[in-house]
C-alpha positions, 0 to 999 in steps of 0.5 A: 527500514521506517521510510515511505519508498514509492516506486514510480509512484503509483497513485489511487484516488478515492471518491468516498471515505472508507474505513481500513482496519482502525484508520479513516480514510478520506476521499481524495488523491493518495500516493501508493508506497511500502514501508520496510519494517524489521526482518525485510518485512513490508508494509502497503502505505498511502501518502495524501497527496501526489508527492514530486520525484525525490520529495521527501514524504512527512512520515505523520501523514503515511497511513499504513494498511494491515498488510500481509507480504510474501516474496515467494509470488514469481516475479513480475516485470513490470508494477501490478497494482489491484484492488482484489478480494482479500483471502487468508487473514484478509478474507471478505475485506477488499484490499489493494495488491502491489506486485513488483519484482520478487516483492507481493503486497496486500493492503487492507482497504476495508473493515 
């Protein structure tokens, strides 16, 4: 619990700074991952730079995004990552979505 997990080390490269909720995310490359919280809830997270296979991240650098987690969106046989318009409480915001197996996460990338 509380660890940054990055299945297959997907990356996001930002060409400009953005505000994700109350956090500023600077231009650059990020490793996309998830953090497991209490009650098997998950949070989308970004880690600056590229993590090598088996490398432990410095948790003080992990940027946790305002996220919504579902496990009822069906099964994704392959990892699917996209940037889409948010829905529900995330409506009107850009979100990064992560669907792998039964895990479906949407993390806010804008205010």
